[in-house]
SEMAR-147074 format. One record per residue (C-alpha): residue number from 1; x, y, z. Coordinates in pm, 1 decimal, always signed. Example, Ala and Ser with C-alpha at 12.3 -4.5 7.8 and 13.67 -1.06 7.14 Angstrom:
BEGIN
R  num         x         y         z
R    1   +1230.0    -450.0    +780.0
R    2   +1367.0    -106.0    +714.0
! end
This chain:
BEGIN
R  num         x         y         z
R    1   +3469.8   +2910.0   +1764.7
R    2   +3598.1   +2560.0   +1846.6
R    3   +3943.4   +2470.6   +1708.8
R    4   +4001.4   +2092.5   +1641.4
R    5   +4315.3   +1906.9   +1528.8
R    6   +4185.8   +1603.7   +1343.3
R    7   +4484.6   +1566.8   +1138.4
R    8   +4754.7   +1601.6   +1426.0
R    9   +4895.4   +1931.0   +1334.9
R   10   +5212.7   +2042.7   +1526.2
R   11   +5097.4   +2242.2   +1840.9
R   12   +5236.2   +2567.4   +1731.4
R   13   +4992.4   +2566.5   +1451.8
R   14   +4710.2   +2478.3   +1672.7
R   15   +4823.2   +2746.9   +1925.7
R   16   +4785.8   +3021.0   +1622.4
R   17   +4448.3   +2899.2   +1537.8
R   18   +4334.1   +2929.1   +1908.4
R   19   +4495.5   +3264.9   +1962.2
R   20   +4390.3   +3420.5   +1636.3
R   21   +4332.6   +3776.5   +1743.3
R   22   +4163.2   +3914.0   +1426.5
R   23   +3904.7   +4193.1   +1516.3
R   24   +3719.0   +4445.9   +1299.7
R   25   +3793.0   +4700.0   +1599.6
R   26   +3501.2   +4925.6   +1707.8
R   27   +3305.4   +4897.2   +1401.6
R   28   +2957.9   +4776.2   +1300.3
R   29   +3115.9   +4603.2    +997.2
R   30   +3460.3   +4551.7    +840.2
R   31   +3535.7   +4585.2    +472.4
R   32   +3566.4   +4193.2    +426.0
R   33   +3214.0   +4141.4    +588.5
R   34   +3063.5   +4431.3    +368.7
R   35   +3150.6   +4261.7     +29.8
R   36   +3046.2   +3908.6    +153.0
R   37   +2720.8   +3754.8    +194.5
R   38   +2481.8   +3921.0    +469.4
R   39   +2353.9   +3557.4    +543.7
R   40   +2716.1   +3417.6    +619.0
R   41   +2800.7   +3732.1    +824.5
R   42   +2491.9   +3698.3   +1069.9
R   43   +2533.1   +3316.9   +1080.3
R   44   +2884.5   +3363.7   +1182.5
R   45   +2767.5   +3594.9   +1477.7
R   46   +2493.5   +3363.6   +1564.3
R   47   +2679.8   +3028.1   +1579.7
R   48   +3011.3   +3146.7   +1651.6
R   49   +3019.4   +2931.0   +1970.7
R   50   +2937.6   +2627.5   +1785.4
R   51   +3140.6   +2656.1   +1467.9
R   52   +3425.6   +2418.2   +1421.1
R   53   +3745.1   +2474.9   +1238.1
R   54   +4027.0   +2241.7   +1202.5
R   55   +4385.9   +2381.4   +1265.5
R   56   +4481.4   +2232.8    +905.1
R   57   +4237.2   +2461.8    +739.1
R   58   +4426.2   +2771.0    +890.4
R   59   +4774.2   +2687.3    +769.8
R   60   +4770.0   +2943.7    +493.7
R   61   +4632.1   +3194.3    +734.8
R   62   +4925.3   +3151.5    +941.3
R   63   +5143.1   +3238.0    +642.6
R   64   +4947.9   +3543.5    +594.6
R   65   +4976.3   +3645.6    +956.7
R   66   +5347.3   +3608.7    +920.2
R   67   +5363.9   +3855.2    +631.6
R   68   +5169.1   +4098.5    +842.8
R   69   +5398.1   +4037.6   +1144.5
R   70   +5685.0   +4143.5    +924.7
R   71   +5508.6   +4460.7    +828.0
R   72   +5439.0   +4540.5   +1161.4
R   73   +5795.7   +4486.2   +1266.9
R   74   +5881.0   +4802.5   +1079.2
R   75   +5816.2   +5159.4   +1190.4
R   76   +5431.3   +5230.3   +1124.5
R   77   +5520.8   +5560.3    +959.7
R   78   +5830.1   +5587.5    +759.5
R   79   +5942.6   +5914.1    +596.5
R   80   +6072.1   +5895.4    +245.0
R   81   +6208.3   +6163.1     +41.1
R   82   +6029.6   +6498.2     +76.6
R   83   +5889.9   +6541.8    +458.0
R   84   +5548.1   +6501.0    +317.1
R   85   +5615.7   +6175.2    +155.5
R   86   +5566.6   +5864.9    +389.2
R   87   +5492.0   +5489.8    +404.8
R   88   +5206.2   +5382.2    +655.2
R   89   +5199.5   +5022.1    +741.9
R   90   +4906.1   +4828.1    +900.1
R   91   +4653.4   +5116.9    +977.5
R   92   +4310.3   +5036.1   +1053.6
R   93   +4063.5   +5314.6    +925.7
R   94   +3701.9   +5385.3   +1016.4
R   95   +3426.1   +5612.1    +875.1
R   96   +3054.8   +5637.9    +964.5
R   97   +2792.0   +5574.6    +696.1
R   98   +2417.9   +5525.9    +710.7
R   99   +2441.2   +5487.6   +1099.0
R  100   +2698.9   +5219.7   +1101.0
R  101   +3077.4   +5230.1   +1135.8
R  102   +3276.8   +5058.8    +869.2
R  103   +3635.0   +4975.9    +928.1
R  104   +3903.6   +4845.7    +712.5
R  105   +4282.0   +4744.0    +782.6
R  106   +4502.6   +4864.7    +513.6
R  107   +4841.9   +4704.3    +474.5
R  108   +5050.4   +4959.8    +319.6
R  109   +4983.2   +5312.7    +208.0
R  110   +5277.6   +5474.1      -2.0
R  111   +5252.1   +5847.3     -31.9
R  112   +5485.0   +6034.0    -250.6
R  113   +5423.0   +6378.6    -414.7
R  114   +5063.5   +6361.3    -264.2
R  115   +4995.6   +6050.6    -467.0
R  116   +4879.4   +5750.3    -277.3
R  117   +4946.5   +5381.3    -355.5
R  118   +4760.4   +5131.5    -153.4
R  119   +4905.3   +4782.8    -139.6
R  120   +4728.1   +4477.4      +6.5
R  121   +4923.6   +4163.6     +88.1
R  122   +4782.8   +3807.6      -9.1
R  123   +4914.5   +3458.0     +31.3
R  124   +4745.6   +3302.6    -249.1
R  125   +4750.4   +3076.6    -536.5
R  126   +4892.0   +3127.8    -896.1
R  127   +4543.5   +3059.2   -1020.9
R  128   +4421.3   +3352.3    -841.0
R  129   +4678.2   +3590.2   -1019.3
R  130   +4610.6   +3416.8   -1360.5
R  131   +4231.7   +3456.6   -1364.6
R  132   +4185.1   +3725.2   -1110.9
R  133   +3947.4   +3748.7    -798.6
R  134   +3672.4   +4000.0    -813.3
R  135   +3677.6   +4050.9    -439.8
R  136   +4020.9   +4186.5    -450.4
R  137   +3878.2   +4469.0    -671.6
R  138   +3600.1   +4541.6    -443.0
R  139   +3810.5   +4523.1    -116.2
R  140   +4077.8   +4758.0    -232.6
R  141   +3831.0   +5005.5    -374.5
R  142   +3656.2   +4999.8     -30.0
R  143   +4001.6   +5072.9    +120.8
R  144   +4049.0   +5365.5    -123.6
R  145   +3733.1   +5504.4      +2.2
R  146   +3831.7   +5483.5    +352.5
R  147   +4174.5   +5664.7    +262.5
R  148   +3966.0   +5921.2     +92.7
R  149   +3752.6   +5986.2    +393.9
R  150   +4084.4   +6029.3    +596.5
R  151   +4247.8   +6248.2    +360.9
R  152   +3957.0   +6459.3    +236.5
R  153   +4101.7   +6765.6    +399.1
R  154   +4445.9   +6717.8    +253.6
R  155   +4593.1   +6734.5    -134.0
R  156   +4646.9   +6350.8    -119.5
R  157   +4496.4   +6177.2    -435.6
R  158   +4471.4   +5811.5    -500.7
R  159   +4700.6   +5709.4    -790.0
R  160   +4711.9   +5311.5    -789.7
R  161   +4577.7   +5001.7    -597.9
R  162   +4786.0   +4677.1    -603.2
R  163   +4784.0   +4340.9    -476.3
R  164   +5122.2   +4220.7    -369.8
R  165   +5060.7   +3836.1    -418.0
R  166   +5292.1   +3581.7    -249.9
R  167   +5219.1   +3266.6    -446.4
R  168   +5235.4   +2954.6    -231.0
R  169   +5220.7   +2705.5    -520.1
R  170   +5450.5   +2889.7    -763.1
R  171   +5681.6   +2664.4    -971.0
R  172   +6000.4   +2789.1   -1166.9
R  173   +5978.9   +2528.9   -1440.7
R  174   +5603.6   +2644.8   -1523.2
R  175   +5723.4   +2999.7   -1515.0
R  176   +5984.3   +2924.5   -1790.3
R  177   +5723.5   +2717.1   -2016.4
R  178   +5390.7   +2876.9   -1989.3
R  179   +5295.0   +3215.4   -2136.6
R  180   +5083.1   +3371.6   -1891.5
R  181   +5241.8   +3234.1   -1588.8
R  182   +5367.6   +3460.6   -1307.6
R  183   +5764.5   +3501.9   -1336.6
R  184   +5828.4   +3524.5    -972.1
R  185   +5677.4   +3367.6    -664.2
R  186   +5586.1   +3737.3    -548.8
R  187   +5430.1   +3961.4    -800.7
R  188   +5225.3   +4283.1    -798.0
R  189   +4867.6   +4281.3    -953.1
R  190   +4722.8   +4633.4   -1067.9
R  191   +4368.3   +4658.5    -956.3
R  192   +4126.3   +4897.0   -1143.0
R  193   +4031.8   +5218.4    -972.4
R  194   +3644.7   +5287.1    -954.9
R  195   +3498.5   +5661.1    -997.2
R  196   +3434.8   +5813.7    -663.9
R  197   +3048.8   +5804.2    -727.0
R  198   +3079.1   +5426.7    -827.0
R  199   +3243.5   +5322.1    -500.9
R  200   +3030.7   +5558.7    -290.2
R  201   +2729.5   +5406.0    -435.5
R  202   +2861.0   +5049.1    -381.7
R  203   +2939.4   +5085.1     -25.9
R  204   +2606.6   +5279.1     +36.0
R  205   +2402.8   +4989.4    -123.3
R  206   +2596.2   +4707.9     +69.8
R  207   +2581.5   +4871.0    +401.1
R  208   +2184.2   +4923.3    +339.2
R  209   +2171.5   +4533.7    +241.4
R  210   +2348.1   +4421.0    +539.0
R  211   +2145.1   +4633.7    +766.5
R  212   +1811.1   +4513.6    +629.8
R  213   +1928.6   +4165.0    +666.7
R  214   +1997.4   +4220.7   +1030.2
R  215   +1691.1   +4395.3   +1102.4
R  216   +1493.0   +4114.3    +936.2
R  217   +1705.6   +3838.7   +1147.8
R  218   +1650.8   +4048.9   +1471.9
R  219   +1277.7   +4085.8   +1417.1
R  220   +1178.9   +3770.0   +1247.9
R  221   +1475.9   +3528.4   +1249.3
R  222   +1474.1   +3555.7    +873.1
R  223   +1788.8   +3505.8    +653.3
R  224   +1839.7   +3638.4    +316.5
R  225   +1968.6   +3365.0     +58.6
R  226   +2312.9   +3369.1     -86.0
R  227   +2365.9   +3448.8    -443.4
R  228   +2529.0   +3212.4    -676.2
R  229   +2827.5   +3451.2    -674.4
R  230   +2846.3   +3449.7    -317.6
R  231   +2834.9   +3046.4    -310.3
R  232   +3116.6   +3060.8    -582.0
R  233   +2890.3   +2872.5    -826.7
R  234   +3076.5   +2743.0   -1128.1
R  235   +2911.2   +2772.0   -1489.0
R  236   +2636.5   +2516.0   -1588.4
R  237   +2764.4   +2285.1   -1867.2
R  238   +2589.9   +2045.7   -2110.8
R  239   +2754.2   +1707.2   -2181.1
R  240   +2695.9   +1511.9   -2498.8
R  241   +2720.9   +1143.9   -2397.8
R  242   +2622.6    +806.6   -2531.5
R  243   +2301.2    +681.0   -2372.1
R  244   +2365.4    +479.7   -2047.1
R  245   +2709.5    +580.6   -2018.3
R  246   +2852.8    +809.9   -1756.6
R  247   +3148.7    +947.2   -1930.6
R  248   +3114.7   +1244.6   -2175.2
R  249   +3200.6   +1243.9   -2547.4
R  250   +3238.3   +1631.4   -2516.6
R  251   +3113.5   +1897.2   -2275.4
R  252   +2987.8   +2243.7   -2362.3
R  253   +2932.0   +2578.3   -2198.5
R  254   +2578.0   +2612.7   -2380.9
R  255   +2284.6   +2390.9   -2473.1
R  256   +2297.5   +2516.4   -2815.1
R  257   +2651.6   +2418.7   -2881.0
R  258   +2596.0   +2049.9   -2759.0
R  259   +2302.1   +2029.7   -2987.5
R  260   +2492.8   +2145.7   -3274.0
R  261   +2772.1   +1914.1   -3217.4
R  262   +2515.5   +1622.2   -3152.7
R  263   +2384.5   +1692.8   -3515.9
R  264   +2727.6   +1654.5   -3667.0
R  265   +2822.8   +1355.1   -3468.0
R  266   +2510.6   +1173.5   -3597.7
R  267   +2578.3   +1267.3   -3951.2
R  268   +2892.9   +1055.7   -3930.2
R  269   +2782.7    +759.6   -3695.4
R  270   +2455.0    +574.8   -3812.9
R  271   +2482.6    +263.8   -3601.0
R  272   +2233.0    +228.1   -3321.9
R  273   +2492.3    +194.0   -3062.6
R  274   +2588.5    +558.1   -3140.3
R  275   +2253.4    +696.1   -2987.0
R  276   +2336.5   +1014.7   -2779.2
R  277   +2169.5   +1239.0   -2507.3
R  278   +2260.4   +1581.7   -2385.3
R  279   +2287.5   +1599.1   -1998.8
R  280   +2249.2   +1914.5   -1825.5
R  281   +2512.5   +1960.7   -1553.4
R  282   +2456.9   +2216.0   -1274.4
R  283   +2777.2   +2412.0   -1182.5
R  284   +2914.8   +2310.9    -843.6
R  285   +2875.4   +2551.8    -551.8
R  286   +3237.1   +2569.5    -479.0
R  287   +3218.9   +2738.9    -140.1
R  288   +2955.4   +2553.3     +24.6
R  289   +3060.9   +2235.4    +212.3
R  290   +3412.3   +2333.6    +128.9
R  291   +3517.0   +2658.6    +240.7
R  292   +3207.7   +2800.9    +430.9
R  293   +3245.1   +2769.5    +814.1
R  294   +2877.4   +2792.6    +883.4
R  295   +2754.7   +2547.2    +605.7
R  296   +2653.1   +2277.3    +851.2
R  297   +2397.1   +2530.4    +995.7
R  298   +2270.0   +2664.7    +668.9
R  299   +1916.1   +2535.5    +564.4
R  300   +1982.2   +2668.5    +200.1
R  301   +2282.7   +2446.8    +167.5
R  302   +2078.0   +2144.4    +326.6
R  303   +1813.6   +2182.7     +89.7
R  304   +2032.9   +2176.0    -207.7
R  305   +2184.8   +1814.2     -89.1
R  306   +1831.0   +1672.4     -83.1
! end
């Protein structure tokens, strides 16, 4: 990966980007890659030496690393209360499934009275906490699976999954005025726990999907397409607008709602200049071109631009 500094970031930020030491360990795949697109994972490996990332795009990753450095500065294992109670910080866990080794770095494990709480730290936005992120639920339940494999010979049982969200854009005034706004710049978000059979099937299916994609690429250089969800596609909308004008009178989530409103609109406006049309607006693929490091090499992305 090539690190650029097009925006003149201070050298310590650039050094951090250059010296990023993230590793999935001795594993075939990490949890973060498992829940992501097989296409993106393979392309990151193939084009690793050609990918360009600017230091400015890694600023928030620096803050995340700082949080984990604070964790690492404490003892890895801390006893609390009863001798069997403990806190485990920054442990990378491994398990083998379907011939592949899966790994995941669990930020914090709190064990009390044989009950386990898994905590993952995120430097994120207020928006993420208010609306939620599906990948958080997938990631933490995968960590729960790894912990269950580690503790299967013990009496330790999972009791809760939590995101500790450090909100980079938190605003005190908004917290005072808005109903669902986080009340502090650091909040805990409870994550639903999946049944064991659900997470077992999810992980097995995802590994099989990644393995099949890898084999197809190794043999034929074929890559699977990213799904709409993997490209963070926004919902399609339908805009009611006056003909020959770009600005919409009103935007709807369904074509039926747009037609219904159009009918009511014309019942009250009979002048010829009020003639309208309904324009379908395809939802933006937010990740492509904005947050995907392999977009410039991706034929799927290029074909959508044509």
